[in-house]
Steps between C-alpha positions, in 0.01 A plus 500: 500500500544852367756764585605847388857456626775512236552125495575514130791738536643304792480195278691679229774593750511144633530328156757748372715465813465122490628485144805717576584278798465183290717632218788621724471255795372174340592516130460124463123513559427542127130399520440761769680764297268432206187492721585836656673651199201486261274723714800710597563591134154475344272633770644664812667809343182590314277432800711723723484774234124468467458504876715816528299675223159378623532449879127465557156544351556806282203658323482340156130438444149581618445211730678274745703216359629166620676520834388863569334570828168679547522859382828447320535585130600233254873437484720233349348153544696181531493424126619849409782481753617161374487600133684827561754328726597246237510757224704753694740230621567389144557862407710604800742205524652544150534872561689438830720247319572755226604754758728244669666436166647852514636464851831341611310204645340387172221249453600226744308299754588695814451853356171403334359334811605784728368765261161330469492446879576867569242612244232279649577579863506878447169498315339270756622727778350802319169312458495412874557865590227621268249243627574593859373851424165368376204427725443125545179511293692633199767230499478185284325209663647150485324174562663165578245313288503549126185666364301331228508713185256419220656546158167589341424756767832681452519828315671498156794702641550248780489215255764669282726559804467139611577368150802736465635393840461132415674541164785701659546241773499210256747675264731589787480154655562341160805720429638429849450128464671502162802689634526264799452178303700593188743780588690646206867404527740787526783565261802276535823695537833517687618799703860589432662794680823640636537685827779683680707333770248593770211336325351827377464662160786737581872494578599328173873485434482727196844648555790267577876555495716252313498165682248628754221263581131587537202282586149470370218258582336314212144385564282242323137439590306215337137586402483235223232297682743205508855416598759649266873451438710811441863589421634849587810627318676826581767667288678830449485655155751779412334818387630799297325824422479652155307802375200441280384712210380775739819492704352322803724235655336156483633176652636232272565152625839349431638151516581262647276493805649368827294232683456570873284219639221260419270289714207267464164520678197276537208696644151387589204716406508810720854434626761777511878492481745788554867441429786737576717584201842663543603727213861611437606734226830363368618821335422873517232513229123505459322168532151356475405239752269266306301229683312248288235260627448179307197282555472132414283456190566855373762559234741783565486752781165502681562825690788750492617771745791741468672758716741763377829514689753782462861424603684825435880509483652592834178468694572359845867456424 
């Protein structure tokens, strides 16, 4: 059975849409994600681009080629389309990822999938529109049965394209399999941060009257790839200002520091804890709120945060 309808482009739209639905609706179907994801990344973007650039049998040679109807000039055959599709996909996908890296969304699963999906759908739509303007005899012809192609009868250029396509597919499949089977572990670390009383990076109690109380939120997030035991210690350190050699006032820490609070945490990998810490300046002076994070198995302070607090004389009194 042969047809000149755009079954190939409708197949591109179907596979791309199916992958997006699987990723966002059925994320547990990992085998289906891999089966649809490989052509989605390695073939569909390039095929849609080739179809948009070469919608039909464009003049490229003296005689008719494979799939061209009577009276049509030679255009891109099946082998040329496949080779160009794989090559352009391998070239286009990293460039789209590089562009995403400079956006607020970054290189994450959802932005990458949606960007590739939009790229493929737009180009496939352009290809459909361009093919619709061609007479049926000038459109690519598709057969349900695979044609028999003799390797010896192929032209040297076709042999080179087939070999390049096979090498590109094997390299891409091997790299993908390696990443899936042996993913590189990410860096082990712990997030340690302080927020204002509303849970935002603003509204910090940087100015307090004597004996006035302010509140901050201290957050700890475990990314150590294993459960971890922490101790958080908060203290107020008195600060004075003295001019340096250029006359600029620089802070100098005094002693003794005044402990505020301490608490212990046991967090699983990926678990987050936010604890409210009340801060009260005992006297009208400048202070540094210092928060140290200690981790089991690490000598000394593992992470340190500080916040400058000014308690001027007479403020609020």
